[in-house]
Rosetta silent file (secondary structure, phi, psi, omega in degrees, C-alpha in Angstrom):
SEQUENCE: XXXXXXXXXXXXXXXXXXXXXXXXXXXXXXXXXXXXXXXXXXXXXXXXXXXXXXXXXXXXXXXXXXXXXXX
SCORE:     score description
SCORE:     0.000 S_00000001
   1 L     0.000  -32.388 -179.825   -1.254   32.738   -4.198 S_00000001
   2 H   -56.599  -46.285 -178.558    0.476   29.766   -5.848 S_00000001
   3 H   -67.480  -37.603  177.937    2.018   28.615   -2.563 S_00000001
   4 H   -60.667  -43.330  179.506   -1.276   29.042   -0.696 S_00000001
   5 H   -61.917  -32.791 -179.772   -3.018   26.799   -3.225 S_00000001
   6 H   -72.065  -29.532 -175.117   -0.386   24.099   -2.661 S_00000001
   7 H  -104.303  -19.316 -171.669   -0.860   24.001    1.124 S_00000001
   8 L   -60.985  -32.140 -177.040   -4.501   24.895    1.744 S_00000001
   9 L   -97.848    4.409 -178.960   -5.868   21.399    1.164 S_00000001
  10 L   -85.093  149.530  177.396   -3.076   19.531    2.969 S_00000001
  11 L  -152.362  164.745  172.352   -3.600   17.982    6.356 S_00000001
  12 L  -120.952  163.650 -176.355   -2.010   15.540    8.753 S_00000001
  13 L   -77.084  -43.235 -179.873   -3.804   12.916   10.809 S_00000001
  14 E  -141.177  147.719  174.050   -2.610   13.938   14.280 S_00000001
  15 E  -130.981  113.678  178.568   -0.619   16.782   15.790 S_00000001
  16 E   -89.566  129.970 -176.620    0.779   16.246   19.292 S_00000001
  17 E  -123.629  155.937  173.014    1.280   19.488   21.204 S_00000001
  18 L   -62.203  130.638 -174.236    2.767   20.499   24.533 S_00000001
  19 L   -68.793  -21.133  179.156   -0.161   20.482   26.976 S_00000001
  20 L   -91.719  -39.836 -173.168    0.816   23.793   28.570 S_00000001
  21 L  -105.519  -14.710 -174.319    1.877   25.872   25.603 S_00000001
  22 L    62.048   18.927  174.301    0.136   24.071   22.717 S_00000001
  23 L   -70.823  128.519  178.604    3.414   24.269   20.807 S_00000001
  24 E   -60.833  135.539 -179.902    3.413   21.493   18.175 S_00000001
  25 E  -109.113  -43.940 -178.150    5.833   18.687   19.038 S_00000001
  26 E  -156.659  141.267  174.352    5.295   15.997   16.398 S_00000001
  27 E   -99.499  144.857  179.088    2.996   15.327   13.456 S_00000001
  28 E  -126.230  128.908  178.621    1.674   11.820   12.839 S_00000001
  29 E  -118.332  126.551  175.821    0.537   10.543    9.468 S_00000001
  30 E   -95.371  117.897 -173.296   -1.286    7.209    9.108 S_00000001
  31 E  -102.107  115.863  172.450   -0.408    5.732    5.725 S_00000001
  32 L   -97.186 -169.282 -175.790   -2.804    3.350    4.004 S_00000001
  33 H   -65.099  -21.606  177.854   -2.322    1.816    0.553 S_00000001
  34 H   -63.783  -21.736 -179.835   -3.248    5.122   -1.132 S_00000001
  35 H   -75.577   -2.888  178.159    0.110    6.450    0.063 S_00000001
  36 H   -92.260   -5.516 -179.307    1.823    4.069   -2.381 S_00000001
  37 L   -82.140  149.572 -178.484    0.536    5.896   -5.472 S_00000001
  38 H   -55.287  -41.978 -179.450    2.859    8.334   -7.293 S_00000001
  39 H   -64.790  -40.282 -179.710    0.548   11.327   -6.712 S_00000001
  40 H   -72.115  -35.520  176.068    0.269   10.580   -2.994 S_00000001
  41 H   -61.469  -42.341  177.162    4.026   10.016   -2.679 S_00000001
  42 H   -61.845  -44.186  178.307    4.536   13.474   -4.192 S_00000001
  43 H   -62.053  -45.175  179.611    2.010   14.944   -1.733 S_00000001
  44 H   -62.539  -40.321  177.276    3.656   13.185    1.217 S_00000001
  45 H   -62.255  -40.382  177.965    7.076   14.476    0.181 S_00000001
  46 H   -62.574  -46.781 -179.716    5.668   18.012    0.005 S_00000001
  47 H   -65.179  -41.259  177.567    4.115   17.723    3.482 S_00000001
  48 H   -60.199  -43.887  179.476    7.319   16.166    4.884 S_00000001
  49 H   -65.685  -39.338  178.380    9.368   19.048    3.443 S_00000001
  50 H   -63.870  -43.472  178.102    6.920   21.626    4.821 S_00000001
  51 H   -63.605  -44.427  179.278    7.118   20.068    8.285 S_00000001
  52 H   -61.034  -40.434  178.574   10.926   19.937    8.117 S_00000001
  53 H   -62.744  -30.339  179.146   11.024   23.611    7.089 S_00000001
  54 L   -88.683   -0.808 -178.766    8.945   24.420   10.171 S_00000001
  55 L    75.364   23.816 -177.686   11.207   22.309   12.402 S_00000001
  56 L  -107.281  125.747  176.832    8.393   19.827   13.020 S_00000001
  57 E   -73.815  135.612  174.554    9.090   16.102   13.126 S_00000001
  58 E  -122.070  129.217  179.548    6.600   14.022   11.133 S_00000001
  59 E  -110.300  138.670  178.025    6.216   10.299   11.757 S_00000001
  60 E  -111.539  131.698  175.901    4.577    7.895    9.309 S_00000001
  61 E  -127.815  137.143  174.438    2.851    4.707   10.445 S_00000001
  62 E   -69.236  139.404  177.790    1.183    2.109    8.237 S_00000001
  63 L   -67.574  131.672  177.344   -2.528    1.767    8.957 S_00000001
  64 L  -139.383  162.462  177.105   -3.300   -1.430   10.853 S_00000001
  65 L   -76.222  -19.186 -177.383   -6.286   -2.839   12.677 S_00000001
  66 L  -146.499  140.333  177.217   -4.235   -3.111   15.863 S_00000001
  67 L  -122.069  129.564  176.749   -1.208   -1.225   17.198 S_00000001
  68 L   -80.502  119.113 -178.427    1.140   -2.636   19.813 S_00000001
  69 L   -60.612  -25.519  178.694    1.743    0.105   22.394 S_00000001
  70 L   -69.183  -28.048  178.332    5.239   -1.292   22.933 S_00000001
  71 L   -69.058    0.000    0.000    6.175   -0.491   19.347 S_00000001
């Protein structure tokens, strides 16, 4: 039960999946200033480790008002 409690409230912002199989390809996390706090850094590290354990790449992007598609 301890491990369930650690993961049940976690989420990511976007999950890109293969359109035919729905197999997850990459997780995307949008990081605002709250991600700079020690508690949030710990949470992000936990989620990053969980994704890595599942073989899922997770990308972090800083929240902005505009995103250049070329980036």
